[in-house]
C-alpha positions in Angstrom: -76.5 131.9 23.4 -77.9 129.5 25.9 -75.0 127.1 25.1 -72.4 129.7 25.8 -73.2 130.9 28.9 -74.1 127.3 29.8 -70.5 126.7 29.0 -69.0 129.9 30.8 -71.0 128.7 34.1 -69.8 124.9 33.9 -66.1 126.5 33.7 -66.5 128.8 36.2 -67.9 126.3 38.4 -64.9 123.8 38.2 -62.8 127.0 38.9 -64.8 127.8 41.8 -64.9 124.0 43.1 -61.1 123.3 42.5 -59.9 126.5 44.4 -62.1 125.6 47.3 -60.6 122.4 47.3 -57.3 123.5 47.0 -58.1 126.2 50.0 -59.7 123.6 52.1 -56.8 121.0 51.3 -54.0 123.5 51.7 -55.4 124.4 55.3 -55.8 120.7 56.6 -52.5 120.0 55.0 -50.2 123.1 56.9 -52.4 124.9 59.4 -54.6 121.9 61.1 -53.0 120.6 64.0 -53.0 116.8 63.7 -55.4 114.8 65.9 -53.6 113.1 69.2 -54.4 109.8 67.8 -52.3 110.1 64.9 -49.6 112.4 66.5 -47.4 109.4 67.2 -48.2 108.4 63.4 -45.9 109.9 60.2 -47.0 107.5 57.8 -44.9 107.7 54.3 -47.3 108.8 51.1 -47.8 105.6 48.7 -46.4 106.4 45.3 -50.4 106.4 44.4 -51.5 109.1 46.6 -48.2 111.0 46.1 -48.6 111.0 42.6 -52.3 111.7 42.8 -51.1 114.7 44.9 -48.5 115.8 42.2 -51.4 115.9 39.7 -53.5 118.0 42.3 -50.3 120.6 42.7 -50.0 120.6 38.9 -54.0 121.3 38.4 -54.1 123.8 41.1 -50.8 125.7 39.7 -52.5 126.0 36.2 -55.5 127.2 38.0 -53.6 129.8 40.1 -51.9 130.7 36.7 -55.5 131.2 34.9 -56.6 133.2 37.8 -53.4 135.5 38.0 -54.7 136.5 34.3 -57.2 138.5 35.8 -56.6 141.1 38.3 -60.1 141.1 40.1 -59.7 137.0 40.6 -56.1 137.6 42.3 -57.4 140.4 44.1 -60.2 138.3 45.6 -57.9 135.1 46.6 -55.5 137.6 47.9 -58.3 139.0 50.1 -59.6 135.9 51.1 -56.1 134.3 52.3 -55.5 137.9 54.0 -59.0 137.6 56.2 -58.2 133.7 56.8 -54.5 135.4 58.3 -52.7 133.3 55.9 -50.4 136.6 55.4 -47.5 134.4 53.7 -49.9 133.6 51.0 -52.1 136.7 50.9 -48.5 138.5 50.2 -47.4 136.3 47.3 -50.6 136.8 45.7 -50.7 140.9 46.1 -47.0 140.2 44.8 -48.5 138.7 41.9 -51.0 141.1 41.5 -48.8 144.0 41.4 -47.0 142.6 38.3 -50.2 142.8 36.8 -51.4 146.4 38.2 -48.0 148.0 39.3 -50.1 151.3 40.4 -52.8 149.4 42.4 -52.2 151.2 46.0 -54.5 149.1 47.3 -52.5 146.1 46.9 -49.5 147.6 47.7 -51.4 148.8 51.0 -52.5 145.2 51.9 -48.9 143.7 50.6 -47.3 145.8 53.1 -49.7 144.9 56.1 -49.3 140.9 55.0 -45.7 141.6 54.8 -45.7 142.8 58.3 -47.7 140.3 59.8 -45.2 137.5 59.0 -42.1 139.5 59.9 -41.0 141.4 56.9 -41.4 144.9 58.2 -38.6 146.9 56.2 -40.2 144.8 53.0 -43.6 146.2 54.3 -42.5 149.7 54.4 -40.6 149.7 51.2 -44.2 148.4 49.4 -46.0 151.0 51.2 -43.4 153.4 50.1 -43.6 152.4 46.6 -47.7 152.7 46.6 -47.2 156.4 48.1 -44.9 156.9 45.3 -47.8 155.7 42.6 -50.4 157.7 44.4 -50.0 160.1 47.5 -53.6 161.2 48.1 -54.7 157.3 48.9 -55.1 158.0 52.4 -55.4 154.4 54.3 -51.3 153.8 52.8 -50.8 156.8 54.7 -52.3 155.1 58.0 -50.9 151.9 57.4 -47.1 153.3 57.0 -47.7 155.1 60.0 -48.9 152.2 61.8 -45.9 150.1 60.7 -43.2 152.6 61.3 -44.5 153.6 65.0 -44.5 149.7 65.8 -41.0 149.3 64.4 -39.7 152.4 66.6 -39.9 155.1 63.5 -41.6 157.5 65.7 -40.2 160.5 63.6 -41.1 158.5 60.1 -44.8 157.5 61.4 -45.8 161.0 62.6 -45.1 162.0 59.3 -47.0 159.6 57.9 -49.9 160.2 60.3 -49.9 163.9 59.1 -50.1 163.0 55.9 -53.3 161.0 56.5 -55.0 164.1 58.3 -54.3 166.2 56.0 -55.8 164.6 53.5 -59.3 164.3 54.8 -59.2 164.2 59.1 -63.0 163.8 59.0 -63.2 160.6 57.4 -62.7 157.6 59.2 -59.0 156.4 57.8 -58.5 160.6 59.2 -60.1 159.9 62.6 -57.7 156.7 63.3 -54.7 159.0 62.1 -55.5 161.4 64.8 -55.9 158.9 67.4 -52.7 157.2 66.5 -51.1 160.1 66.5 -52.3 161.5 69.3 -51.2 157.8 71.3 -47.6 158.3 69.8 -47.2 161.5 71.0 -48.5 160.5 74.3 -46.1 157.7 74.4 -43.2 160.0 73.8 -44.0 162.2 76.7 
C-alpha cells in the first residue's frame, strides 16, 4: 500500500512539475516582452537547443493528452489559463473538455467568455446557446449570453437573456447582476 501511494505521488509531482515548467516557459516565450538589451538581437536557436525544445514540446504535448483523459484536470488547467487572461489557450482547453463532457454547461459558459475576449463574439454566442440547450436552468450562462449580446449590439436578445437569468432567481448574486445589467441596457436605449 505504501509503495503504491509513493508511486502515485511521484507520478503526480512529475506531472505537476512539467505543467508548471511548461506554463512558465509558455509565459516567457509568448507573453513577456524582451528586455531592451536583447531587443536588437534575434539569435537563431542552435540545433542542440532546437532539439531540446522539440523534446520538451513532445513531452508537454503527451502530458496534455494525458490530462485530457481527466475532465477535472483539464478544467483546472483551462481555468488557470482563463485567470491568467490567456483566453486563447483557455478556449482551446475548454473545447477539448467539451469533447469529453459535451453537457458541461459551465464549460460552455467559460468557453463563451474566452471566445468573446479573443474577439470571436459570434462563436461565443454559439457556444453559449449550445450550453443553454443542455441546461436552460443554469443561471450564469444566461447572464453571460446577455452580456455578450448587449456588447455586440444585439439588444433585444440581451434583454431576453437577462430576463431568463432573473426569472431563474432574482435574489441570487447572478440574478442581481442580471437586474443591474438589464436596467443599464434599458437606460441606454432611452
